[in-house]
N, C-alpha and C positions, 0 to 999 in steps of 0.2 A: 383500671376502670374509671377512676376519678378524672384522670387526664383526658380520657376519651369523652367523658361527660362534659368536661369543661370546653373541649373543642366543639362538641355538638351544640352546646348552648351559645357559644360565641359565633359560630358560623352557620347555625340553623341547618346542620348537616350531621345526621346521626348514622350515616352508612357505616363508617369505620367502627363506631361504638357497637352497633348491632351485630356486624360480622365478627368482630373480635370477641364479643360475648358468646356468640354461637360456638366458635372454636374452643374457647375456654370451657364452656359447659360440656361439650362433647368429651374433652379430655378428663374432666372431673367425673363424668358418669362412667367412663371406662375404668376408673379406679375402683368404683363400686362400693367403697366403704361409707358408713353412715355420715361421717363428717363431710366428706367430699360431696355427697348428694345434697346435704343441707346448703352448702355453699353454692352449688349449682342452681338450686331452686331460687336462692336470693338473687343471683346474677341474672337468671333468665327473666325473672319478674321485673327487675330494674330495666333490662333491655326492652321488654315489651311496653314499659311506660314511655319509652322514647319512640317506639314504632310498634303500635298495636297490630299492624297489618303484616307482620313478618311471620309467614306460615311455618318456617323452619323452627323458630323459637317456640311457637305453640306446640309443635311436635316434640321438642326437647322438654318442654314443661310437662307434657303428659308422661314422657319416659321417666323423668325424674320422680314424679309422684308415684308411678308404678314401682320403681326401684325402692322407694321409701316404704312401700307396702300400703300406701293410701289408695286402695283400688277404687273407692267410691269417687274420690276427687279426680283421680286419673281418668276414669270413665267420663265424668262430667266435662273435663277439659277436652277430652277426645271428641265428644259430640259437639261441644261449642266450637272447636276448631273446624269441624266439618261444616257446621252451620255458616261460619264466617268465610270459609273457602270451599264452596261446594264443587268447584272444578279441579280440586287437588286430589288426585288418586292416592298419593302417598299417605295422606292422613287417614283415608279410609282403610287402606291396607294395614296401616299400623294399628288401628283400633280393632280390626279383625284379628290380628295377631295377639293383641291384648286379651280378647275374649277367648282365643283358642287355648290359652294355658289353663283355663278353668274348664274342667270336664263337664260342668253343669251348663256351660254356655257355648257348647260346640255348634248348636243350631244357629245361634246369633252370629257366630264367627263365619259360618258357611253362608248365611244369607247375605251378610254385608260384603264378603269378598266376591261372591258370584255376581252380585249387583255391580260391584266395582269393575270386574272384568268385562261384563257386558256393556258397561257405560264407557269404559276407557280401555278398549282392546289393544291399544298401542303401548300400554304401560307394562313393561316387562315384570316389574316386581309384584304387580297384582297377580299375574299368572303364576309366579313362583310361590306366592303366599297361598293361592288356591291349591297348588300341587302339594305343598307341605301338609295342608289339612287333609287332602285326599289320601296321601301316602300313609298317614297315621290311622286311617280307617281300616278295619280288618277286611282282607280280601280285595283291596283296591289298588294294589301295586300295578297291575296291568292297565287299569283305567287311568292311573296317574301317568304312566308312560304314554298312553294315547293322548291324554290331555296336553302333555308337553310337546308331543309331535305336532298337535294342532297349533300350539303356541308358536312353535318354530316356523310353521307354514306362514303365520302372520308376521313374525318378526325374525326372519332368517339370519339377521346380523347380530342377534342377541347372544353374547357369550355366556351370560348368566343362565339363560334358558338352555342353551346348548350343553353346558356342563351338567346341569340338573338332569337333562334328558339322558345324557350318557350314564349318569349314576343310576337312573331308573331302568335303562336297558340292561345294565349289569345286574340289577336287583331281580329282574325277571329272567335272567339266564341268557340274554342276547349279547354274548361277549364280543362277537365279531362286529355287530352294529355299534356297540359301545366304543370299541377301539376306533372305528371309523369316525364316529362323532367327535371323539377326543382329538383325533388328528386334525379335524377342521378347527376345533376350538384353539388348539395349541398354535396352529399356524396363524390364527387371527389375533392371538392375545399378546403378541410382541408389543412391548411398551405399555402393557396394562398388567402390572404385577398382581393385583388382586384376582383378576380372571385367571391368570396363569397359575396362581397358588391353588385355587380350587380344582383346576384341571389336573394338576400334579397329584392332588389327593385322590381323585378318582382313578387316575392312571395307576397309582400305587395299589389301590384296591383291586383293580383289574388284574394286575400282575401277581399279587400275593394272596388274594382272597380275603384280605383284611377288611375292616370297616371303612366306609368312605365318609 
C-alpha cells in the first residue's frame, strides 16, 4: 500500500493504488473475521482519500461497516454514496439489500429497489434484487417467476436472470420449462465460470429435488 501511495504521489496517478486497494479489500471482506474487516476499513478509507470519486470503494466501505455490525454508519455511507453517484444502480441495489435483512425495513427495501428497476431497467442485478425480495414474501413465488420472465424479455442475454428464472420455474413446478431455460443458460455460459456454477446448482436441484 505504501509503495502504491509513493507512486501516486510522485506521478499524480492514483489509478493503481485505488484499484489495488479495492482488490485487497474484497479479499479481506471475504475472510469475514473481525480483524480482517478492521484492516479493510482502514484501507478503503485511505484509498478514498486519494480518489473520493471511486464508487466501487464507497460500496466496499458500506459493506465493511455492515459486516462490522455498525448498521447506522453503513446506512449513512450507503445514502451518501447514492447522493454522490445518483446514476449508479449498483449502490441503490446494495442499499436495498442492506435494508432487506432487517424485517422491520422491508418496505424501504422494496421502495428503493422498485424505484431502481424503474429508473435503470437495463441493470440486471436490480431485477434479481427485486426478485429476491419478492420470492421471500408469502405466496409470491409465481409472481416472482413472472417478474423474472419480464426481466428476461428486456434482457434476454442475461445469464444471471436466466438462471434465477429457471430456479423459480422449478419452485412453481414448471420442470420442463426450467430444464429448457437451463439448456439456454448452459450453452451461453461457456467461458463464464460463475454463471455456469449457478446453472449447475439449479440443474442439480432439478434432477434430485434438492435445494437450489
